[in-house]
C-alpha positions as CSV (number, residue, x, y, z in Angstrom):
1,M,103.3,116.0,112.0
2,R,103.1,112.6,110.9
3,V,106.0,110.1,110.5
4,E,105.4,107.2,108.3
5,I,106.7,103.8,109.8
6,V,108.1,101.2,107.5
7,D,108.7,97.9,109.5
8,V,111.4,95.9,107.8
9,G,111.4,93.1,110.7
10,P,110.3,90.3,107.9
11,R,113.2,91.3,105.9
12,D,116.1,93.1,107.4
13,G,115.1,91.8,111.0
14,L,115.0,88.1,109.9
15,Q,117.9,87.8,107.4
16,N,120.7,87.7,109.9
17,E,118.9,85.4,112.4
18,D,120.3,81.9,113.3
19,K,116.9,80.5,112.9
20,T,115.2,80.7,109.6
21,L,111.5,81.2,109.7
22,T,109.3,79.6,107.0
23,P,107.7,81.7,104.3
24,E,104.4,81.1,106.0
25,V,105.4,82.4,109.3
26,R,107.1,85.3,107.8
27,A,103.7,86.3,106.0
28,E,102.0,85.8,109.1
29,L,104.4,88.4,110.6
30,C,103.5,90.8,107.8
31,G,99.6,90.3,108.5
32,R,100.3,90.8,112.4
33,L,102.3,94.2,111.6
34,A,99.5,95.3,109.3
35,A,96.8,94.6,111.7
36,C,98.8,97.2,114.2
37,G,98.3,100.0,111.8
38,I,101.8,99.8,110.2
39,P,101.4,101.5,106.7
40,R,104.3,100.0,104.9
41,V,105.8,96.6,105.5
42,E,109.1,95.2,103.9
43,A,107.7,91.8,103.3
44,A,110.6,89.9,101.5
45,S,114.0,90.2,100.0
46,F,114.3,89.1,96.4
47,V,118.0,88.1,96.4
48,N,119.8,84.9,95.7
49,P,118.9,82.6,98.6
50,K,122.3,80.8,98.5
51,R,123.6,84.0,99.9
52,V,120.9,84.9,102.4
53,P,119.2,81.5,103.0
54,Q,116.9,83.2,105.7
55,M,115.2,85.0,102.7
56,A,114.5,82.1,100.6
57,G,110.9,81.7,99.4
58,A,110.2,85.5,98.7
59,E,107.4,84.7,96.4
60,Q,105.8,82.1,98.7
61,V,105.8,84.9,101.4
62,M,104.1,87.4,99.0
63,L,101.6,84.6,98.1
64,A,100.5,83.7,101.7
65,I,100.0,87.3,102.9
66,E,96.5,88.2,103.5
67,R,96.6,91.6,102.1
68,N,95.3,94.5,104.2
69,P,94.2,97.4,102.0
70,R,95.7,100.0,104.6
71,T,99.0,98.4,104.2
72,A,101.7,98.4,101.3
73,Y,103.9,95.5,101.1
74,A,107.3,96.2,99.8
75,G,110.2,94.2,98.5
76,L,114.0,94.9,98.5
77,V,115.9,94.3,95.4
78,L,119.6,94.5,94.6
79,N,119.7,94.4,90.7
80,E,117.3,94.1,87.8
81,K,116.7,90.3,88.2
82,G,115.5,91.0,91.9
83,Y,113.4,93.9,90.5
84,E,111.7,91.4,88.0
85,R,111.0,88.7,90.5
86,A,109.5,91.4,92.9
87,I,106.9,92.7,90.1
88,K,106.2,89.3,89.3
89,A,105.4,88.6,92.9
90,G,103.2,91.5,93.2
91,V,104.8,94.0,95.5
92,D,103.2,97.3,96.2
93,E,106.6,98.9,96.4
94,V,110.1,98.1,95.3
95,R,113.1,99.2,97.6
96,Y,116.2,99.3,95.9
97,A,119.2,99.5,98.2
98,F,123.0,100.0,97.4
99,P,126.0,101.0,99.4
100,V,127.7,104.3,98.7
101,T,131.2,102.8,99.1
102,E,133.1,100.6,96.6
103,T,134.4,97.8,99.0
104,F,131.0,97.3,100.4
105,A,129.3,97.6,97.1
106,A,131.4,94.7,95.7
107,K,131.0,92.6,98.8
108,N,127.5,93.2,99.2
109,Q,126.2,92.8,95.7
110,N,129.2,92.5,93.4
111,T,128.8,96.1,91.6
112,T,130.4,99.3,91.7
113,V,129.0,102.8,93.0
114,E,128.9,104.2,89.6
115,A,127.0,101.0,88.2
116,A,124.6,100.9,91.2
117,T,123.7,104.8,91.1
118,A,122.9,104.2,87.3
119,L,120.9,101.1,88.0
120,A,118.7,103.4,90.4
121,A,117.8,105.4,87.5
122,R,116.7,102.6,85.6
123,L,114.9,100.8,88.3
124,V,112.7,104.1,89.2
125,E,111.9,104.4,85.3
126,R,110.8,100.7,85.1
127,A,108.9,101.1,88.4
128,R,107.1,104.2,87.0
129,L,106.0,102.0,83.9
130,D,105.0,99.1,86.3
131,G,103.1,101.3,88.2
132,V,104.6,100.6,91.5
133,R,106.1,102.8,94.3
134,V,110.1,102.9,94.4
135,S,112.4,104.0,97.1
136,V,116.2,104.3,97.1
137,T,118.4,103.5,100.0
138,L,121.7,104.5,100.2
139,S,123.5,101.8,102.4
140,A,126.4,102.8,104.7
141,A,125.6,106.4,104.1
142,F,126.9,107.1,107.7
143,G,129.9,104.8,107.8
144,D,131.4,101.7,106.1
145,P,132.5,98.6,107.7
146,F,135.5,98.1,105.5
147,E,136.5,101.7,104.5
148,G,135.6,103.5,107.8
149,R,134.3,107.1,107.5
150,V,132.0,108.2,104.6
151,E,132.3,111.9,103.7
152,R,128.9,113.9,103.8
153,D,129.6,115.4,100.3
154,H,130.2,112.0,99.0
155,V,126.9,110.8,99.9
156,L,125.2,114.2,99.0
157,R,126.5,113.9,95.6
158,I,125.2,110.4,94.9
159,A,121.8,111.4,96.6
160,G,121.7,114.5,94.0
161,R,122.3,111.9,91.1
162,V,119.6,109.5,92.4
163,A,117.1,112.4,93.3
164,E,117.2,113.4,89.4
165,A,115.6,110.1,88.8
166,Q,112.6,111.3,91.2
167,P,112.1,108.2,93.1
168,D,109.4,108.2,95.8
169,E,111.9,108.8,98.6
170,I,115.6,108.5,99.2
171,V,116.5,106.4,102.5
172,L,119.7,107.1,104.3
173,A,120.8,104.0,106.0
174,D,123.4,103.6,108.9
175,T,123.9,100.0,108.2
176,I,126.5,99.4,110.8
177,G,125.1,101.9,113.5
178,V,127.8,104.4,113.7
179,G,126.1,107.5,113.1
180,V,125.3,110.2,115.4
181,P,122.5,113.0,115.8
182,S,124.7,115.8,114.3
183,Q,125.8,113.6,111.3
184,V,121.9,112.8,110.7
185,R,120.9,116.3,110.7
186,E,123.6,117.3,108.2
187,L,122.9,114.5,105.9
188,V,119.0,114.7,106.1
189,E,118.9,118.5,105.4
190,G,121.3,118.3,102.5
191,V,119.2,115.6,100.9
192,L,116.1,117.6,101.4
193,E,117.7,120.2,99.4
194,R,117.7,118.0,96.5
195,G,113.8,118.2,96.4
196,V,112.9,114.5,97.5
197,T,111.3,112.8,100.5
198,V,113.8,111.8,102.9
199,G,113.6,108.4,105.0
200,C,116.0,107.0,107.5
201,H,117.2,103.5,108.6
202,F,119.1,103.1,111.6
203,H,120.6,100.3,113.5
204,D,121.2,100.3,117.2
205,T,124.7,98.9,117.2
206,R,126.3,101.7,119.4
207,N,123.0,102.6,121.1
208,T,122.4,105.9,119.1
209,G,119.4,104.7,116.9
210,I,116.6,106.2,118.7
211,A,118.6,109.4,119.2
212,N,119.4,109.5,115.6
213,A,115.7,108.6,114.7
214,V,114.5,112.0,116.7
215,A,117.3,114.0,114.9
216,A,116.1,112.8,111.4
217,V,112.3,113.8,112.0
218,E,113.4,117.2,113.8
219,S,115.4,117.7,110.5
220,G,112.6,117.2,108.0
221,A,112.6,113.3,107.5
222,T,109.2,111.9,107.3
223,V,109.7,108.2,106.9
224,L,111.6,105.9,109.4
225,D,112.3,102.2,109.0
226,A,112.4,100.1,112.1
227,S,112.3,96.3,112.9
228,V,109.8,94.9,115.5
229,G,111.6,93.8,118.6
230,G,114.7,95.2,117.2
231,T,115.8,92.2,115.3
232,G,118.0,92.8,112.3
233,G,121.5,93.1,110.9
234,C,123.5,92.6,107.5
235,P,125.4,89.2,106.6
236,F,127.8,91.1,104.8
237,A,128.8,93.9,107.5
238,P,130.7,92.8,110.3
239,R,129.2,93.3,113.7
240,A,126.1,95.1,112.1
241,T,123.3,94.3,114.8
242,G,119.7,95.1,115.1
243,N,117.5,97.8,113.6
244,I,115.9,100.3,115.9
245,P,112.9,98.4,117.6
246,T,109.7,99.6,116.0
247,E,107.9,99.6,119.3
248,D,110.6,101.8,121.0
249,L,110.5,104.1,118.2
250,V,106.6,104.4,118.2
251,Y,106.7,104.8,121.9
252,T,109.2,107.9,121.7
253,L,107.4,109.4,118.7
254,H,103.9,109.3,120.1
255,G,105.6,110.8,123.4
256,M,106.9,113.7,121.4
257,G,103.6,114.4,119.9
258,Y,104.3,112.8,116.5
259,E,101.3,110.7,114.8
260,T,102.1,107.3,113.2
261,G,98.7,105.6,113.2
262,V,100.2,102.5,114.9
263,D,98.7,100.9,117.7
264,L,101.6,100.5,120.1
265,D,99.7,98.0,122.4
266,A,99.2,95.7,119.6
267,L,102.7,96.1,118.3
268,I,104.0,95.1,121.8
269,G,102.2,91.8,121.3
270,V,103.8,91.2,118.0
271,A,107.0,91.6,119.5
272,A,106.3,89.2,122.0
273,W,105.0,86.7,119.4
274,L,108.1,87.2,117.2
275,S,110.3,86.6,120.5
276,E,108.4,82.9,120.8
277,Q,108.8,82.1,117.1
278,L,112.8,82.7,117.3
279,G,113.1,81.3,120.5
280,K,115.0,84.0,122.2
281,E,114.7,87.2,123.9
282,L,114.6,90.2,121.6
283,P,116.7,93.5,122.0
284,G,113.6,95.8,122.1
285,Q,112.9,97.5,125.3
286,V,109.2,98.8,125.2
287,H,107.8,95.3,124.7
288,K,109.5,94.0,128.0
289,A,108.9,97.1,130.0
290,G,105.4,98.0,128.7
291,T,103.8,101.1,127.6
292,F,103.3,104.5,129.4
293,D,102.0,107.8,128.5
294,P,104.6,110.6,129.1
295,L,102.1,113.3,128.3
296,A,99.6,112.3,130.8
297,G,99.2,114.4,133.9
């Protein structure tokens, strides 16, 4: 079985860092990830730079990328203005995200869940007309930083409405890293019943990220987000720490017999390079410990 990896390092990975990298360096990160065989890279975030200054210059990032024909370059959008910027900048894929809880929806993008769900349908329709891939991410699907527990049926109701618009995939995001494998299995299986491709986006805040990723693919998810080196976090979600490290995820999947098409040794090199750019040790483990073949022998 093949699992498609989406490296969100250039966007989610960098948006919460103290050090802001230039658009040129972020474009270089995209290029280095593509050279490792990463099939999809979340290259930029088309949001208000006053709210997320680390993501300023999204258009410059897209312009500076040396496109690899084997890699699709995506842009995150939170509203129609962001969508229009992303299309004009030449993204291959639009990734629209919205929280499934009212408090977080208001704080993160000044909207309601109802309005955000309706916008998902409009953006899917626009993306079809514009000829670009479109995915919809349900943020805080496993727990909310302000409201706490999020009920499974609530998430599935929203997923069902989004699925009616037929996006290329629905991504379940554990924005604050509170999910556990049993919860992952229930949600992934429930969304699959809506007849749509399912992806997952995990943060490792409570050290459950890789376990959740394994539960997701075993339950039928075929797309997983990860961030090289384990960087990441949400500026509007208190205590939200990094995404699962891409190299740790690839190591785990390869050891279990899944195919990703990613060169793990090359990816380890990218994590080391990014650590130098940010001037700090990154939380990922495999780029520090090195790879190993658990299937050998």
